[in-house]
C-alpha positions in Angstrom: 4.8 -0.6 20.3 6.1 -4.5 21.0 8.3 -7.8 20.9 6.9 -11.0 19.3 8.0 -14.5 21.0 8.2 -17.9 19.4 5.6 -19.7 21.8 4.0 -22.9 22.7 0.4 -23.3 23.8 1.0 -25.4 27.0 -2.6 -27.5 26.8 -2.4 -28.7 22.8 1.2 -27.9 22.0 0.7 -25.5 18.9 3.1 -23.5 17.9 1.7 -20.0 18.4 3.7 -16.2 17.4 3.2 -14.3 21.2 3.0 -10.1 21.3 4.2 -7.8 24.5 3.8 -4.9 24.9 7.3 -2.9 25.9 7.2 -2.7 29.7 8.2 0.9 29.7 5.1 2.0 27.4 3.0 -0.4 29.7 2.2 2.5 31.9 0.9 5.1 28.4 -2.3 5.2 28.4 -2.2 6.2 25.0 -0.1 3.1 23.7 -1.5 0.4 25.5 -5.2 1.6 23.9 -3.4 1.5 20.1 -2.2 -2.1 21.4 -5.8 -3.7 22.6 -6.7 -1.7 19.6 -4.7 -4.0 17.0 -6.0 -7.1 18.2 -9.1 -5.7 18.3 -9.2 -4.9 14.7 -7.1 -7.7 13.7 -10.1 -10.7 15.4 -13.3 -8.8 14.0 -11.8 -9.1 10.3 -11.7 -12.3 9.5 -9.9 -12.6 5.8 -7.5 -15.3 5.0 -4.9 -12.8 3.7 -5.5 -10.7 7.7 -2.4 -12.7 10.0 -5.5 -14.1 12.7 -5.6 -13.0 16.0 -6.3 -16.1 18.9 -6.5 -14.2 21.7 -5.4 -11.2 24.1 -5.5 -10.0 27.5 -3.0 -8.6 30.4 -1.3 -11.4 32.7 -1.2 -10.6 36.1 1.4 -8.4 36.7 0.3 -6.6 34.0 2.0 -7.1 30.8 -0.7 -6.6 27.6 -0.3 -9.7 25.5 -2.3 -11.0 22.7 -1.7 -14.6 20.7 -1.2 -14.7 16.8 -0.7 -17.5 14.4 2.7 -18.7 13.9 3.1 -17.7 10.4 6.4 -19.9 8.7 7.5 -17.5 5.9 9.5 -13.7 4.9 8.8 -10.6 5.1 7.9 -8.9 1.0 10.7 -7.5 2.0 13.2 -9.8 2.9 11.9 -11.2 -0.3 12.7 -8.6 -2.2 16.3 -7.5 -0.8 17.1 -11.3 -1.2 16.0 -11.9 -5.0 13.2 -13.7 -4.3 11.3 -11.3 -6.4 13.6 -10.0 -9.3 13.0 -8.0 -12.2 15.2 -10.4 -14.2 12.4 -12.7 -13.6 9.4 -13.7 -16.7 7.2 -14.0 -13.8 8.2 -11.0 -12.0 5.2 -9.0 -13.1 2.6 -11.0 -12.3 4.0 -11.8 -9.3 3.6 -8.4 -8.1 0.3 -8.0 -9.8 -0.9 -11.5 -7.4 0.8 -10.4 -4.5 -0.8 -7.1 -5.4 -4.3 -7.8 -5.4 -4.0 -10.4 -2.7 -3.4 -7.3 -0.5 -6.2 -5.1 -1.7 -8.6 -8.2 -1.0 -7.5 -7.9 2.6 -7.7 -4.6 3.5 -10.3 -4.4 1.6 -12.5 -7.0 4.0 -11.0 -4.8 6.7 -12.0 -1.6 5.1 -15.9 -3.1 5.7 -15.0 -3.2 9.1 -14.3 0.3 9.3 -10.8 -0.1 9.6 -7.7 1.4 8.1 -4.5 -0.1 7.9 -2.0 3.1 7.9 1.5 1.7 7.9 1.1 -0.4 4.8 5.1 -1.0 3.6 6.9 -4.7 2.8 8.1 -5.0 6.4 3.9 -5.7 6.8 3.4 -8.0 4.3 3.8 -11.2 5.3 4.6 -14.0 2.0 4.1 -17.7 3.4 3.3 -21.3 1.2 -0.4 -22.1 1.6 -2.8 -23.8 -0.4 -0.7 -24.8 -3.2 0.8 -20.7 -3.2 4.8 -19.7 -2.3 3.6 -16.0 -2.2 0.3 -16.3 -0.3 0.1 -12.8 1.4 -0.8 -12.2 5.4 -0.1 -8.5 6.4 0.3 -7.9 9.6 1.3 -4.6 12.2 -2.2 -3.2 12.9 -0.7 -1.5 15.8 -1.6 2.2 13.6 -4.9 0.9 12.9 -7.6 3.3 12.8 -11.2 2.3 14.0 -13.3 4.5 12.0 -16.2 4.0 15.0 -14.1 4.6 17.9 -15.4 7.3 19.8 -11.0 7.1 21.3 -9.3 9.6 20.4 -6.3 7.9 20.1 -4.2 10.6 17.8 -3.2 13.9 18.6 -3.9 16.8 16.1 -1.0 17.4 14.3 0.9 13.8 14.7 1.8 12.2 12.1 1.7 8.3 12.1 3.1 6.3 9.6 6.0 5.5 7.6 7.2 8.3 5.4 8.1 6.5 2.2 4.4 4.6 1.9 2.5 8.1 3.4 -0.5 9.0 1.3 -0.4 13.0 0.9 -4.0 13.1 3.8 -1.2 11.5 6.2 1.1 13.4 5.3 -0.6 16.4 6.1 -2.1 14.8 9.3 -5.7 15.3 7.8 -8.5 13.1 8.6 -8.0 9.8 6.2 -10.3 6.9 5.1 -9.2 3.9 3.3 -8.1 5.8 0.6 -5.2 6.5 2.0 -4.4 2.4 1.4 -4.9 2.7 -1.3 -2.7 5.8 -1.8 0.3 3.5 -0.2 -0.5 0.3 -2.2 0.4 2.4 -5.0 3.5 2.9 -3.8 4.4 -0.7 -3.1 3.3 -1.4 -6.2 5.6 0.9 -7.4 8.2 -0.3 -5.3 7.6 -4.5 -6.6 7.4 -3.7 -9.9 10.6 -1.4 -10.3 12.9 -1.9 -7.6 12.6 1.7 -5.9 10.0 4.2 -4.1 8.4 6.9 -6.7 10.2 9.5 -4.0 13.3 9.7 -3.1 14.6 11.8 -0.2 17.0 13.2 2.3 14.8 13.7 5.1 11.6 12.8 6.1 10.2 16.5 5.4 11.8 16.1 2.3 9.6 13.0 1.5 6.2 13.6 3.1 6.6 17.2 0.7 6.9 15.0 -2.4 3.5 13.2 -1.4 2.1 16.1 -1.1 2.8 18.0 -4.2 5.0 16.3 -6.2 3.8 14.1 -9.3 4.9 10.6 -9.4 7.5 9.6 -12.2 6.1 6.5 -15.0 7.0 3.5 -14.0 7.9 2.3 -17.5 10.9 4.5 -17.5 12.0 2.0 -14.9 10.9 -0.7 -16.1 10.2 -1.1 -19.8 7.7 -4.2 -19.1 5.2 -3.0 -17.1 2.1 -2.7 -19.2 0.2 0.7 -20.4 -2.8 -1.1 -18.0 -0.7 -1.4 -15.0 1.2 1.5 -14.9 -2.6 3.7 -15.5 -3.7 1.2 -12.3 -0.5 2.0 -10.1 -0.4 5.7 -10.7 -4.2 5.7 -10.4 -3.5 4.4 -6.7 -0.8 7.8 -6.7 -3.3 10.2 -7.8 -2.9 13.5 -5.0 -6.9 13.7 -4.8 -7.9 11.1 -2.8 -11.0 11.7 -5.3 -9.0 10.0 -8.2 -8.1 6.8 -6.4 -9.7 3.9 -6.6 -12.2 4.6 -4.4 -12.4 1.4 -2.7 -9.8 -2.1 -2.5 -11.9 -4.4 -4.0 -12.5 -1.7 -7.2 -8.3 -2.1 -6.8 -8.4 -5.7 -7.2 -10.7 -6.4 -9.7 -8.1 -3.8 -11.9 -5.3 -6.3 -10.6 -6.8 -9.1 -11.3 -7.6 -7.8 -15.4 -5.6 -5.1 -16.0 -6.2 -4.5 -19.8 -10.0 -5.3 -18.9 -9.6 -2.4 -16.8 -7.7 0.1 -19.5 -10.3 -1.2 -21.4 -13.0 0.1 -19.1 -11.5 3.7 -20.2 -11.1 5.2 -16.6 -9.5 8.6 -16.3 -6.0 9.1 -16.7 -4.2 10.3 -13.8 -1.8 12.5 -14.4 1.9 11.9 -14.0 5.2 13.7 -15.4 6.2 11.3 -17.4 10.0 11.1 -15.5 12.2 11.1 -12.6 12.4 14.7 -11.0 15.1 15.8 -8.5 14.4 16.1 -5.3 12.5 19.6 -3.8 11.4 21.0 -0.9 9.6 23.7 -3.1 5.5 23.5 -1.6 3.2 23.9 -5.0 -0.1 25.2 -4.7 -2.6 22.7 -5.1 -5.1 23.6 -7.1 -2.2 24.6 -9.9 -0.2 21.5 -9.7 -1.1 18.8 -12.0 -0.9 15.6 -10.0 -3.8 17.3 -8.2 -5.9 17.9 -10.3 -8.6 15.9 -12.4 -8.0 15.0 -15.6 -10.2 16.0 -18.2 -13.0 13.2 -19.0 -12.2 10.9 -22.5 -14.7 10.1 -24.9 -16.4 6.8 -23.8 -14.4 3.5 -24.1 -11.2 5.2 -25.3 -7.9 6.4 -23.3 -5.0 8.7 -23.5 -1.6 7.3 -22.3 1.1 9.2 -22.2 4.1 8.2 -24.2 7.2 7.6 -21.3 10.9 8.1 -21.6 12.8 6.2 -24.1 10.1 5.5 -25.9 9.1 7.3 -29.2 5.2 8.2 -30.4 4.2 6.7 -33.1 3.9 8.2 -36.3 1.9 7.3 -39.1 2.8 6.7 -43.1 2.6 9.0 -45.8 -0.1 8.7 -47.8 0.6 6.9 -51.2 0.5 8.8 -54.0 -2.5 8.7 -56.1 -0.5 9.1 -59.7 
């Protein structure tokens, strides 16, 4: 939608980031509305993990702009590709949980203001050094943000917006979305960070969206055995096809990421997973019959059944001792 420039405030000399809408898009009222919506959305949240917007407006020449804080760091996408976040690092899983918890905290604040990000992905997460934390999260690019209280219909029916690899089932089907759509996208992001690959691999956007709607995700521990059962269940719950089976708020997800073992002991419902990677398929599965679209049967209090992932042998009890 626009370009971002390194700039300096002319009066106080402060370094800032200046985002300007593309000139050829400035005549498109819907795109301009989205651009202004992003500036308004970000400026109202006021959370440390959301990029801060200082000002926005229009120049005499008609160029729409807004001024953001300058962030010195790198995107999560670059950190993953450059090896800063490496699967071989013993601190990798704690680092991923730390990043995920900050994302949940930031988007939880956005959801409190009835703002859904709609395009959460590694490119839209910035890692900076702040308050002694080299992995301090700043969430960027609310260009597709939906303000639930807004009367303006900025999205035409049937138009899919977002990045297919990180898109929730309801977004893929152009249905009405709420904050739980961001929770699904956060689950895809967690899966990607923890395993080094996406939960679904496809050859086209259409195939990818079909898998998000119809196909159960593989077990994360089948790709990274170092992932604990508690962390695995958090990821799988985020990736539930039925949004009623996901975490119901970002703050619930934040609490789980801060203490996965406590989350596990609280006996949440197990979200169905097929237990292994599956080949790409474009065949549509009936929602009512697909295991990942059904609610799991309730379990007894303070207990939880965890399926044995690929590569693990089920524990068997020792033979009874002879009474002779």
